[in-house]
N, C-alpha and C positions, 0 to 999 in steps of 0.2 A: 572376465567380466563377473559374471553370476557370482562370485564370493565378494565382488565389493558390493552387488545389489544385497543380496544376504546380509550384510554389515548394516547396510542402511535401513533395510525391512527390519534386521533385528534394532537400532539403534533408536529408530523412528518407534516402532513396539514398544519399546522399554520407557522412551519417553510418554507416551500418551497413557502408557498402563500407570505409571505411578503421578501423572498428574490427576486422572480420573480418580483413583482411589484418594485423592488429596483432595479433590473436588466432591468425593461422596462421603469423607469422613471427618473431613474439616472446612466446611463452607463459610463458619463465621471468621475463620482465619483469613479467608481469600477475602472476605468483606474489609477487613482490619488490610490487608494489604494494599488493594484499591483505594483506600480511601487514604492512606499512605502516599500512596503516589499521588493520587489527588492534590494531597496538601503541597507536594511539591512542584506542581505546574507543570510547565510545558517538557523540563528538562526529564522528567519522573517520564515523561509518552516516548522521549527519545532512546532509556534506557529498555523499555519495552521492546520497543526499535529493532537496536541492538540483538537481544533477543529472539525475536522471530527472524531478523534475517539472518544470524547465525546459524538458526536451527535449520530455518528453509532454506537457505542458501547452499548448506550440507547436503540437504537433498538434493535440492534441483545438479547441483553441478554433478553426484557420484550416482543418480538412482533417474539415468534418462529414458525411461521404459515407459511407452505409449499404446500398449493393449494387453490386454486381460487386468486381471485383475490390481497385478502390480503397478499398473499406469495411476490406480488409487494412490498409492503413495508418492508419486511423482506431481499428481495435482493439486495434494496435498503439502508439497513442499514448497511449488509454487504460488500455493494462496499463502502462505505462510510470507515469501517473500514480499508478495504484494499489499500483505498487512504490516509488514515491515515498512516498505516505502508508502504506507499512507501513515503512518504514526511519524517519520520522518519529515512530510512534505505537507502534512494536515493535524497537527498535531492539536487542536481546536478540537476535533472532530473524537479524541481518543480521549481529551479530558470531557467532554458531554458524555463518554459510554463510561469513563470511570464514574459522573454524578450520577449515573442509575444505579451502581450499587450502595445497595441500603442493607440494615441488616432483615428487617421486613422480610427483602427478597432474597436471601441467603438460599432458600430452597433452589432459587436456579439455578446455583452451583452443580448439585445435584444432577440436573439434567444436562446440563455441561458436562460432568463425570461422566455421566452414562452412554454419553455419545464417546466421549476421550475415549473410555474404557475398551467399547464396541469398535472401533479405529484401531488401537493397541492392539487386541486380539486379532482382528485380521492380519495387522503388518507382523504380529508374531505369527501367524497362520504362516504367512506367505517363506518367512524367514526359514521356517524349520519345513515345510512342505518339501518333499522329494521331489 
């Protein structure tokens, strides 16, 4: 079972590392992305919901650890599932969030990127720790 947990930690770590770096170095591209999603209406919120549900569902299904630092991976997975549920059941909330994204607020993606990098580093540490 430990091999599966390590694989999920590696998977989540790589995901958060890459997304975090992208948020840090390409905040305007993220503004453009969410502006495009907003222009497509509720269907685009569903697209994000599928991504969240797939990512979080994989973690929740294969990393059921509720003690110590590895529990952070499990909690993050379930939070992604919950976020996906909200996107599917209350898409107007997703559109409202997309509406906050503006070029003059692109710096906010850098904060999110730093947080994502911290999670990615933690998850990679867990994946490779003895």
